[in-house]
TORKOL-4160 file (C-alpha; in steps of 0.2 Angstrom, whole numbers, padded with zeros to 4 digits, m for minus):
332
<pt num="1" X="m0010" Y="0056" Z="m0151"/>
<pt num="2" X="m0021" Y="0045" Z="m0141"/>
<pt num="3" X="m0031" Y="0030" Z="m0146"/>
<pt num="4" X="m0050" Y="0032" Z="m0148"/>
<pt num="5" X="m0062" Y="0017" Z="m0147"/>
<pt num="6" X="m0081" Y="0018" Z="m0148"/>
<pt num="7" X="m0096" Y="0008" Z="m0146"/>
<pt num="8" X="m0112" Y="0014" Z="m0154"/>
<pt num="9" X="m0130" Y="0007" Z="m0153"/>
<pt num="10" X="m0147" Y="0013" Z="m0156"/>
<pt num="11" X="m0157" Y="0019" Z="m0141"/>
<pt num="12" X="m0171" Y="0006" Z="m0143"/>
<pt num="13" X="m0173" Y="m0010" Z="m0153"/>
<pt num="14" X="m0189" Y="m0020" Z="m0156"/>
<pt num="15" X="m0190" Y="m0038" Z="m0154"/>
<pt num="16" X="m0191" Y="m0041" Z="m0172"/>
<pt num="17" X="m0175" Y="m0030" Z="m0175"/>
<pt num="18" X="m0158" Y="m0038" Z="m0172"/>
<pt num="19" X="m0147" Y="m0029" Z="m0160"/>
<pt num="20" X="m0134" Y="m0018" Z="m0169"/>
<pt num="21" X="m0118" Y="m0013" Z="m0161"/>
<pt num="22" X="m0106" Y="m0003" Z="m0171"/>
<pt num="23" X="m0087" Y="m0001" Z="m0166"/>
<pt num="24" X="m0073" Y="0011" Z="m0168"/>
<pt num="25" X="m0082" Y="0024" Z="m0179"/>
<pt num="26" X="m0073" Y="0040" Z="m0185"/>
<pt num="27" X="m0075" Y="0056" Z="m0176"/>
<pt num="28" X="m0087" Y="0063" Z="m0189"/>
<pt num="29" X="m0097" Y="0047" Z="m0189"/>
<pt num="30" X="m0098" Y="0047" Z="m0170"/>
<pt num="31" X="m0104" Y="0065" Z="m0170"/>
<pt num="32" X="m0117" Y="0061" Z="m0183"/>
<pt num="33" X="m0123" Y="0045" Z="m0173"/>
<pt num="34" X="m0124" Y="0055" Z="m0157"/>
<pt num="35" X="m0134" Y="0069" Z="m0165"/>
<pt num="36" X="m0146" Y="0056" Z="m0172"/>
<pt num="37" X="m0150" Y="0050" Z="m0155"/>
<pt num="38" X="m0139" Y="0034" Z="m0154"/>
<pt num="39" X="m0131" Y="0028" Z="m0137"/>
<pt num="40" X="m0112" Y="0031" Z="m0138"/>
<pt num="41" X="m0097" Y="0025" Z="m0127"/>
<pt num="42" X="m0081" Y="0034" Z="m0132"/>
<pt num="43" X="m0065" Y="0027" Z="m0123"/>
<pt num="44" X="m0049" Y="0037" Z="m0126"/>
<pt num="45" X="m0032" Y="0031" Z="m0121"/>
<pt num="46" X="m0019" Y="0044" Z="m0117"/>
<pt num="47" X="m0030" Y="0058" Z="m0124"/>
<pt num="48" X="m0022" Y="0073" Z="m0133"/>
<pt num="49" X="m0028" Y="0091" Z="m0130"/>
<pt num="50" X="m0036" Y="0091" Z="m0147"/>
<pt num="51" X="m0046" Y="0075" Z="m0143"/>
<pt num="52" X="m0052" Y="0082" Z="m0127"/>
<pt num="53" X="m0058" Y="0098" Z="m0136"/>
<pt num="54" X="m0067" Y="0087" Z="m0148"/>
<pt num="55" X="m0076" Y="0077" Z="m0135"/>
<pt num="56" X="m0080" Y="0093" Z="m0125"/>
<pt num="57" X="m0088" Y="0101" Z="m0140"/>
<pt num="58" X="m0098" Y="0085" Z="m0144"/>
<pt num="59" X="m0105" Y="0083" Z="m0127"/>
<pt num="60" X="m0105" Y="0102" Z="m0122"/>
<pt num="61" X="m0094" Y="0099" Z="m0107"/>
<pt num="62" X="m0092" Y="0113" Z="m0094"/>
<pt num="63" X="m0075" Y="0122" Z="m0093"/>
<pt num="64" X="m0072" Y="0115" Z="m0076"/>
<pt num="65" X="m0074" Y="0097" Z="m0082"/>
<pt num="66" X="m0062" Y="0101" Z="m0097"/>
<pt num="67" X="m0049" Y="0108" Z="m0085"/>
<pt num="68" X="m0050" Y="0092" Z="m0075"/>
<pt num="69" X="m0048" Y="0082" Z="m0091"/>
<pt num="70" X="m0033" Y="0092" Z="m0096"/>
<pt num="71" X="m0023" Y="0091" Z="m0080"/>
<pt num="72" X="m0017" Y="0077" Z="m0069"/>
<pt num="73" X="m0021" Y="0081" Z="m0051"/>
<pt num="74" X="m0021" Y="0063" Z="m0045"/>
<pt num="75" X="m0037" Y="0065" Z="m0034"/>
<pt num="76" X="m0054" Y="0057" Z="m0035"/>
<pt num="77" X="m0068" Y="0069" Z="m0038"/>
<pt num="78" X="m0087" Y="0070" Z="m0042"/>
<pt num="79" X="m0095" Y="0085" Z="m0051"/>
<pt num="80" X="m0114" Y="0084" Z="m0055"/>
<pt num="81" X="m0122" Y="0094" Z="m0069"/>
<pt num="82" X="m0139" Y="0095" Z="m0076"/>
<pt num="83" X="m0135" Y="0085" Z="m0091"/>
<pt num="84" X="m0121" Y="0074" Z="m0085"/>
<pt num="85" X="m0110" Y="0068" Z="m0071"/>
<pt num="86" X="m0091" Y="0069" Z="m0070"/>
<pt num="87" X="m0082" Y="0056" Z="m0060"/>
<pt num="88" X="m0064" Y="0053" Z="m0057"/>
<pt num="89" X="m0056" Y="0038" Z="m0049"/>
<pt num="90" X="m0039" Y="0032" Z="m0046"/>
<pt num="91" X="m0032" Y="0015" Z="m0051"/>
<pt num="92" X="m0016" Y="0009" Z="m0041"/>
<pt num="93" X="0000" Y="0005" Z="m0050"/>
<pt num="94" X="0017" Y="0000" Z="m0043"/>
<pt num="95" X="0032" Y="0009" Z="m0050"/>
<pt num="96" X="0049" Y="0006" Z="m0043"/>
<pt num="97" X="0042" Y="0000" Z="m0026"/>
<pt num="98" X="0030" Y="0015" Z="m0025"/>
<pt num="99" X="0012" Y="0015" Z="m0027"/>
<pt num="100" X="0005" Y="0028" Z="m0039"/>
<pt num="101" X="m0013" Y="0032" Z="m0043"/>
<pt num="102" X="m0018" Y="0033" Z="m0062"/>
<pt num="103" X="m0033" Y="0043" Z="m0065"/>
<pt num="104" X="m0048" Y="0036" Z="m0074"/>
<pt num="105" X="m0060" Y="0050" Z="m0079"/>
<pt num="106" X="m0078" Y="0046" Z="m0083"/>
<pt num="107" X="m0092" Y="0057" Z="m0090"/>
<pt num="108" X="m0109" Y="0049" Z="m0091"/>
<pt num="109" X="m0125" Y="0057" Z="m0098"/>
<pt num="110" X="m0142" Y="0051" Z="m0104"/>
<pt num="111" X="m0135" Y="0044" Z="m0120"/>
<pt num="112" X="m0116" Y="0044" Z="m0119"/>
<pt num="113" X="m0102" Y="0038" Z="m0108"/>
<pt num="114" X="m0085" Y="0045" Z="m0110"/>
<pt num="115" X="m0069" Y="0038" Z="m0102"/>
<pt num="116" X="m0052" Y="0045" Z="m0103"/>
<pt num="117" X="m0037" Y="0035" Z="m0095"/>
<pt num="118" X="m0019" Y="0031" Z="m0097"/>
<pt num="119" X="m0011" Y="0015" Z="m0105"/>
<pt num="120" X="m0007" Y="0007" Z="m0089"/>
<pt num="121" X="m0025" Y="0006" Z="m0083"/>
<pt num="122" X="m0035" Y="m0010" Z="m0084"/>
<pt num="123" X="m0052" Y="m0006" Z="m0076"/>
<pt num="124" X="m0059" Y="0003" Z="m0092"/>
<pt num="125" X="m0051" Y="m0010" Z="m0103"/>
<pt num="126" X="m0060" Y="m0025" Z="m0095"/>
<pt num="127" X="m0077" Y="m0016" Z="m0094"/>
<pt num="128" X="m0076" Y="m0010" Z="m0112"/>
<pt num="129" X="m0071" Y="m0027" Z="m0118"/>
<pt num="130" X="m0086" Y="m0035" Z="m0109"/>
<pt num="131" X="m0098" Y="m0022" Z="m0117"/>
<pt num="132" X="m0091" Y="m0025" Z="m0134"/>
<pt num="133" X="m0093" Y="m0044" Z="m0133"/>
<pt num="134" X="m0109" Y="m0046" Z="m0123"/>
<pt num="135" X="m0124" Y="m0037" Z="m0132"/>
<pt num="136" X="m0136" Y="m0042" Z="m0118"/>
<pt num="137" X="m0129" Y="m0031" Z="m0105"/>
<pt num="138" X="m0133" Y="m0015" Z="m0115"/>
<pt num="139" X="m0151" Y="m0018" Z="m0109"/>
<pt num="140" X="m0145" Y="m0013" Z="m0092"/>
<pt num="141" X="m0139" Y="0005" Z="m0098"/>
<pt num="142" X="m0124" Y="0015" Z="m0097"/>
<pt num="143" X="m0124" Y="0016" Z="m0078"/>
<pt num="144" X="m0120" Y="m0002" Z="m0078"/>
<pt num="145" X="m0104" Y="0001" Z="m0088"/>
<pt num="146" X="m0099" Y="0014" Z="m0076"/>
<pt num="147" X="m0102" Y="0002" Z="m0062"/>
<pt num="148" X="m0091" Y="m0011" Z="m0071"/>
<pt num="149" X="m0077" Y="0002" Z="m0073"/>
<pt num="150" X="m0078" Y="0008" Z="m0055"/>
<pt num="151" X="m0078" Y="m0011" Z="m0049"/>
<pt num="152" X="m0063" Y="m0015" Z="m0059"/>
<pt num="153" X="m0054" Y="0000" Z="m0053"/>
<pt num="154" X="m0057" Y="m0004" Z="m0035"/>
<pt num="155" X="m0054" Y="m0023" Z="m0037"/>
<pt num="156" X="m0036" Y="m0018" Z="m0043"/>
<pt num="157" X="m0032" Y="m0014" Z="m0025"/>
<pt num="158" X="m0035" Y="m0032" Z="m0019"/>
<pt num="159" X="m0020" Y="m0040" Z="m0027"/>
<pt num="160" X="m0008" Y="m0026" Z="m0021"/>
<pt num="161" X="m0015" Y="m0028" Z="m0003"/>
<pt num="162" X="m0012" Y="m0047" Z="m0004"/>
<pt num="163" X="0006" Y="m0044" Z="m0010"/>
<pt num="164" X="0009" Y="m0032" Z="0004"/>
<pt num="165" X="0001" Y="m0044" Z="0017"/>
<pt num="166" X="0012" Y="m0058" Z="0011"/>
<pt num="167" X="0028" Y="m0047" Z="0012"/>
<pt num="168" X="0023" Y="m0042" Z="0030"/>
<pt num="169" X="0020" Y="m0060" Z="0035"/>
<pt num="170" X="0037" Y="m0065" Z="0028"/>
<pt num="171" X="0046" Y="m0051" Z="0037"/>
<pt num="172" X="0037" Y="m0057" Z="0054"/>
<pt num="173" X="0042" Y="m0075" Z="0051"/>
<pt num="174" X="0060" Y="m0070" Z="0047"/>
<pt num="175" X="0061" Y="m0060" Z="0063"/>
<pt num="176" X="0054" Y="m0074" Z="0074"/>
<pt num="177" X="0066" Y="m0086" Z="0066"/>
<pt num="178" X="0082" Y="m0076" Z="0063"/>
<pt num="179" X="0080" Y="m0060" Z="0074"/>
<pt num="180" X="0082" Y="m0042" Z="0069"/>
<pt num="181" X="0098" Y="m0045" Z="0059"/>
<pt num="182" X="0088" Y="m0055" Z="0046"/>
<pt num="183" X="0076" Y="m0041" Z="0041"/>
<pt num="184" X="0081" Y="m0023" Z="0035"/>
<pt num="185" X="0071" Y="m0008" Z="0040"/>
<pt num="186" X="0071" Y="m0001" Z="0022"/>
<pt num="187" X="0059" Y="m0014" Z="0014"/>
<pt num="188" X="0047" Y="m0012" Z="0029"/>
<pt num="189" X="0047" Y="0007" Z="0028"/>
<pt num="190" X="0044" Y="0005" Z="0009"/>
<pt num="191" X="0029" Y="m0006" Z="0012"/>
<pt num="192" X="0022" Y="0006" Z="0026"/>
<pt num="193" X="0024" Y="0021" Z="0013"/>
<pt num="194" X="0014" Y="0011" Z="0000"/>
<pt num="195" X="0000" Y="0008" Z="0013"/>
<pt num="196" X="0000" Y="0027" Z="0017"/>
<pt num="197" X="m0002" Y="0031" Z="m0002"/>
<pt num="198" X="m0016" Y="0018" Z="m0004"/>
<pt num="199" X="m0025" Y="0025" Z="0011"/>
<pt num="200" X="m0024" Y="0043" Z="0004"/>
<pt num="201" X="m0031" Y="0036" Z="m0013"/>
<pt num="202" X="m0045" Y="0026" Z="m0005"/>
<pt num="203" X="m0052" Y="0039" Z="0007"/>
<pt num="204" X="m0058" Y="0052" Z="m0006"/>
<pt num="205" X="m0065" Y="0038" Z="m0017"/>
<pt num="206" X="m0075" Y="0032" Z="m0003"/>
<pt num="207" X="m0083" Y="0049" Z="m0002"/>
<pt num="208" X="m0085" Y="0050" Z="m0021"/>
<pt num="209" X="m0095" Y="0033" Z="m0022"/>
<pt num="210" X="m0105" Y="0038" Z="m0006"/>
<pt num="211" X="m0111" Y="0054" Z="m0015"/>
<pt num="212" X="m0114" Y="0045" Z="m0031"/>
<pt num="213" X="m0127" Y="0034" Z="m0023"/>
<pt num="214" X="m0139" Y="0049" Z="m0021"/>
<pt num="215" X="m0139" Y="0052" Z="m0040"/>
<pt num="216" X="m0154" Y="0044" Z="m0047"/>
<pt num="217" X="m0149" Y="0049" Z="m0065"/>
<pt num="218" X="m0134" Y="0037" Z="m0065"/>
<pt num="219" X="m0144" Y="0021" Z="m0066"/>
<pt num="220" X="m0160" Y="0012" Z="m0061"/>
<pt num="221" X="m0162" Y="0005" Z="m0043"/>
<pt num="222" X="m0154" Y="m0012" Z="m0047"/>
<pt num="223" X="m0138" Y="m0004" Z="m0053"/>
<pt num="224" X="m0138" Y="0008" Z="m0038"/>
<pt num="225" X="m0139" Y="m0007" Z="m0027"/>
<pt num="226" X="m0123" Y="m0013" Z="m0036"/>
<pt num="227" X="m0115" Y="0004" Z="m0032"/>
<pt num="228" X="m0120" Y="0002" Z="m0014"/>
<pt num="229" X="m0111" Y="m0015" Z="m0014"/>
<pt num="230" X="m0096" Y="m0006" Z="m0022"/>
<pt num="231" X="m0096" Y="0007" Z="m0007"/>
<pt num="232" X="m0096" Y="m0008" Z="0005"/>
<pt num="233" X="m0081" Y="m0015" Z="m0004"/>
<pt num="234" X="m0072" Y="0001" Z="m0003"/>
<pt num="235" X="m0075" Y="0001" Z="0016"/>
<pt num="236" X="m0067" Y="m0016" Z="0017"/>
<pt num="237" X="m0052" Y="m0011" Z="0007"/>
<pt num="238" X="m0050" Y="0004" Z="0019"/>
<pt num="239" X="m0051" Y="m0008" Z="0034"/>
<pt num="240" X="m0038" Y="m0020" Z="0025"/>
<pt num="241" X="m0026" Y="m0005" Z="0023"/>
<pt num="242" X="m0028" Y="0000" Z="0041"/>
<pt num="243" X="m0025" Y="m0018" Z="0046"/>
<pt num="244" X="m0009" Y="m0019" Z="0036"/>
<pt num="245" X="m0003" Y="m0003" Z="0043"/>
<pt num="246" X="m0005" Y="m0010" Z="0060"/>
<pt num="247" X="0005" Y="m0026" Z="0055"/>
<pt num="248" X="0019" Y="m0015" Z="0048"/>
<pt num="249" X="0020" Y="m0005" Z="0064"/>
<pt num="250" X="0020" Y="m0022" Z="0074"/>
<pt num="251" X="0035" Y="m0028" Z="0063"/>
<pt num="252" X="0044" Y="m0012" Z="0066"/>
<pt num="253" X="0040" Y="m0013" Z="0085"/>
<pt num="254" X="0047" Y="m0031" Z="0084"/>
<pt num="255" X="0063" Y="m0025" Z="0077"/>
<pt num="256" X="0065" Y="m0011" Z="0090"/>
<pt num="257" X="0061" Y="m0024" Z="0104"/>
<pt num="258" X="0074" Y="m0036" Z="0097"/>
<pt num="259" X="0087" Y="m0023" Z="0095"/>
<pt num="260" X="0084" Y="m0016" Z="0113"/>
<pt num="261" X="0085" Y="m0034" Z="0119"/>
<pt num="262" X="0101" Y="m0037" Z="0110"/>
<pt num="263" X="0108" Y="m0021" Z="0118"/>
<pt num="264" X="0102" Y="m0026" Z="0135"/>
<pt num="265" X="0110" Y="m0043" Z="0133"/>
<pt num="266" X="0127" Y="m0035" Z="0128"/>
<pt num="267" X="0126" Y="m0024" Z="0144"/>
<pt num="268" X="0122" Y="m0039" Z="0155"/>
<pt num="269" X="0137" Y="m0048" Z="0148"/>
<pt num="270" X="0149" Y="m0034" Z="0151"/>
<pt num="271" X="0142" Y="m0032" Z="0169"/>
<pt num="272" X="0144" Y="m0051" Z="0172"/>
<pt num="273" X="0162" Y="m0050" Z="0166"/>
<pt num="274" X="0165" Y="m0035" Z="0177"/>
<pt num="275" X="0158" Y="m0044" Z="0192"/>
<pt num="276" X="0170" Y="m0059" Z="0189"/>
<pt num="277" X="0185" Y="m0048" Z="0187"/>
<pt num="278" X="0181" Y="m0037" Z="0202"/>
<pt num="279" X="0188" Y="m0049" Z="0215"/>
<pt num="280" X="0204" Y="m0051" Z="0205"/>
<pt num="281" X="0206" Y="m0033" Z="0205"/>
<pt num="282" X="0203" Y="m0032" Z="0224"/>
<pt num="283" X="0216" Y="m0046" Z="0228"/>
<pt num="284" X="0229" Y="m0038" Z="0216"/>
<pt num="285" X="0227" Y="m0021" Z="0225"/>
<pt num="286" X="0227" Y="m0029" Z="0242"/>
<pt num="287" X="0243" Y="m0039" Z="0241"/>
<pt num="288" X="0252" Y="m0027" Z="0230"/>
<pt num="289" X="0259" Y="m0040" Z="0219"/>
<pt num="290" X="0273" Y="m0029" Z="0212"/>
<pt num="291" X="0281" Y="m0027" Z="0230"/>
<pt num="292" X="0283" Y="m0046" Z="0233"/>
<pt num="293" X="0300" Y="m0049" Z="0225"/>
<pt num="294" X="0309" Y="m0032" Z="0228"/>
<pt num="295" X="0318" Y="m0026" Z="0244"/>
<pt num="296" X="0306" Y="m0019" Z="0256"/>
<pt num="297" X="0307" Y="m0011" Z="0273"/>
<pt num="298" X="0293" Y="m0022" Z="0280"/>
<pt num="299" X="0297" Y="m0040" Z="0285"/>
<pt num="300" X="0284" Y="m0052" Z="0276"/>
<pt num="301" X="0277" Y="m0066" Z="0286"/>
<pt num="302" X="0280" Y="m0078" Z="0272"/>
<pt num="303" X="0291" Y="m0079" Z="0257"/>
<pt num="304" X="0286" Y="m0069" Z="0242"/>
<pt num="305" X="0283" Y="m0084" Z="0232"/>
<pt num="306" X="0272" Y="m0092" Z="0244"/>
<pt num="307" X="0262" Y="m0076" Z="0246"/>
<pt num="308" X="0261" Y="m0074" Z="0227"/>
<pt num="309" X="0254" Y="m0092" Z="0226"/>
<pt num="310" X="0241" Y="m0089" Z="0240"/>
<pt num="311" X="0235" Y="m0073" Z="0231"/>
<pt num="312" X="0234" Y="m0082" Z="0214"/>
<pt num="313" X="0224" Y="m0096" Z="0223"/>
<pt num="314" X="0212" Y="m0084" Z="0231"/>
<pt num="315" X="0210" Y="m0075" Z="0214"/>
<pt num="316" X="0206" Y="m0091" Z="0205"/>
<pt num="317" X="0194" Y="m0097" Z="0219"/>
<pt num="318" X="0185" Y="m0080" Z="0219"/>
<pt num="319" X="0183" Y="m0080" Z="0200"/>
<pt num="320" X="0177" Y="m0098" Z="0200"/>
<pt num="321" X="0165" Y="m0094" Z="0215"/>
<pt num="322" X="0158" Y="m0079" Z="0205"/>
<pt num="323" X="0156" Y="m0089" Z="0190"/>
<pt num="324" X="0147" Y="m0103" Z="0199"/>
<pt num="325" X="0135" Y="m0091" Z="0208"/>
<pt num="326" X="0131" Y="m0082" Z="0191"/>
<pt num="327" X="0128" Y="m0099" Z="0183"/>
<pt num="328" X="0116" Y="m0105" Z="0196"/>
<pt num="329" X="0106" Y="m0090" Z="0194"/>
<pt num="330" X="0105" Y="m0091" Z="0175"/>
<pt num="331" X="0115" Y="m0076" Z="0171"/>
<pt num="332" X="0128" Y="m0086" Z="0161"/>
């Protein structure tokens, strides 16, 4: 069973009459108030099927809208009808290092605004609290409340993108200071997957807000200007996501380059050691050290011990010479 909150006000009020805002009416009183011509905002948190059915009968919603209210398809959408407009947005939430979009459904008509959402959404919460506390903004109409809801849902992306940006910058600094061993690939891939999910959430919302700008029934021209500003903000969020994706790719490229450099350095060291020991192997094979101290049919020009000493000196000199040459050339 969900929680139903409501705000009800008369359609017009004279200067002599004080503004009257009623809160949290029962379902029967809400239906009577709407039938009498009052302006109604109904906010349902985690709505049940019975509550959705009641709202559908009260506002005469189409079966397509009811079907979208029942299911969770996690995709923004916009449906325009003669008497109302149905709008669905996604508010981001982080769950176990994964970004998920929580749907926020809005149905706005001439005298009603209906919002349905989950408990972990904050966009409707902030807009509803402001409408409940500031009576003056009711003069701007229900379209302004829809704008506040959309604005809060879009603004929820900025803290998440800031956190991702700080993570990527920290990864980049760790790579520059400590090398590829200081950063694991898993958190970088996790951040990149979050950015991909955010991009898939923002792209359809951009089209939804763009199509909403052409609907003159949503609000007056001043509020539609606010929606245009909201569309520009969505474009900036989209650009930020692309910039962070490029940064995550750069971090992964840095890790690949550092690992490749480390492999090249290892191969170079092995090659250098092979070059140093190559003369030793040559002299050992040339003089056949294992034949110096055994009977042999060939008469040696010098004693075996002397030849062994000469060979060892040549090996030491050749190895030292190779080391000196490699050192002068900066290979060691």
